[in-house]
C-alpha positions as CSV (number, residue, x, y, z in Angstrom):
1,M,0.0,0.0,0.0
2,T,1.4,3.4,-0.9
3,R,1.6,6.3,1.5
4,R,-1.3,8.1,-0.4
5,E,-3.4,4.9,-0.2
6,F,-2.7,4.4,3.4
7,T,-3.6,8.1,4.2
8,R,-7.0,7.8,2.5
9,K,-7.8,4.4,4.0
10,I,-6.8,5.3,7.6
11,C,-8.9,8.5,7.3
12,E,-11.9,6.3,6.2
13,L,-11.3,4.0,9.2
14,I,-11.1,6.9,11.6
15,Y,-14.3,8.4,10.1
16,E,-16.0,5.0,10.6
17,M,-14.9,4.9,14.3
18,V,-16.3,8.4,14.8
19,Q,-19.6,7.4,13.2
20,A,-19.7,4.4,15.5
21,G,-19.5,6.7,18.5
22,H,-15.8,6.4,19.4
23,N,-13.4,9.2,19.9
24,P,-10.2,8.1,18.0
25,I,-6.9,10.0,18.1
26,L,-4.1,9.4,15.6
27,D,-0.6,9.0,17.0
28,Y,2.8,8.2,15.5
29,A,1.7,8.5,11.9
30,M,5.3,9.3,10.9
31,R,8.6,8.6,12.7
32,S,12.2,9.7,12.2
33,S,14.9,7.1,12.3
34,S,16.0,8.5,15.7
35,E,12.5,8.2,17.2
36,Q,12.3,4.7,15.9
37,R,15.7,3.8,17.4
38,K,14.6,5.2,20.8
39,L,11.6,3.0,20.8
40,Y,13.7,0.0,19.8
41,D,16.2,0.7,22.6
42,E,13.3,0.9,25.0
43,G,12.1,-2.5,23.9
44,L,8.9,-1.1,22.4
45,S,9.6,-2.0,18.8
46,K,11.3,-4.8,16.9
47,C,12.5,-2.3,14.2
48,D,15.8,-0.5,14.9
49,G,15.2,2.3,12.5
50,T,18.3,1.7,10.4
51,K,18.7,-2.0,9.4
52,I,15.1,-2.8,10.0
53,L,12.7,0.0,9.1
54,S,9.3,0.5,10.6
55,A,6.3,1.1,8.5
56,H,5.9,4.3,10.6
57,Q,9.1,5.6,9.0
58,K,7.7,4.9,5.5
59,G,4.4,6.7,6.4
60,T,2.3,3.5,6.0
61,A,1.5,2.9,9.7
62,A,-0.2,4.8,12.5
63,D,-1.3,4.2,16.0
64,I,-4.9,4.9,16.9
65,Y,-6.1,5.3,20.4
66,L,-9.5,6.1,21.8
67,V,-10.3,9.0,24.1
68,Q,-12.9,9.0,26.9
69,T,-14.6,12.3,27.3
70,E,-16.6,11.6,30.4
71,P,-16.0,12.5,33.2
72,E,-12.7,13.9,32.0
73,I,-10.6,13.5,28.8
74,K,-8.5,10.4,29.2
75,I,-6.5,8.5,26.6
76,I,-7.1,4.8,26.6
77,F,-3.9,3.1,25.5
78,E,-5.0,-0.4,26.1
79,W,-7.6,-1.3,23.5
80,N,-10.6,-3.4,24.6
81,K,-9.7,-6.7,22.8
82,D,-13.2,-7.1,21.2
83,K,-13.2,-3.5,19.9
84,A,-9.6,-3.9,18.6
85,I,-10.5,-7.1,16.7
86,F,-13.6,-5.5,15.2
87,W,-11.6,-2.4,13.9
88,H,-8.7,-4.5,12.7
89,N,-11.1,-6.8,10.8
90,T,-12.6,-3.6,9.3
91,W,-9.0,-2.4,8.5
92,T,-8.0,-5.7,6.8
93,R,-11.1,-5.5,4.6
94,K,-9.7,-2.2,3.4
95,G,-6.5,-3.9,2.4
96,G,-4.6,-3.2,5.7
97,K,-2.4,-5.7,7.5
98,A,-3.7,-7.8,10.4
99,A,-3.4,-6.8,14.0
100,I,-0.2,-7.3,15.9
101,P,-1.4,-9.1,19.1
102,W,1.0,-7.2,21.4
103,D,0.3,-3.8,19.8
104,L,-3.5,-3.5,19.2
105,G,-3.4,0.3,18.5
106,H,-1.1,-0.2,15.5
107,F,-2.7,-0.1,12.0
108,E,-0.4,-0.8,9.1
109,G,-1.0,-0.6,5.3
């Protein structure tokens, strides 16, 4: 999937989430090699940013999280597994890659 295709499809997915009553936020849509290396060094990624590039570095991956607005704004970093499976199934029907079990907020083209 090209970066342009990914952008269009991830926007469609986010729109569908909003229509379903969720409050999605987009995070890490693009990473530099130094940001990727930092995540690798912290054990949060299997891609080192140089030898093994992340799809985030190519602009074909993004993280999506949900925000609770009541009683206060709060980012939910741990996806509810059923919601995650539903939205990843929706994503794969659009041509995206399947969910990574240990990173349910990650959507990759």
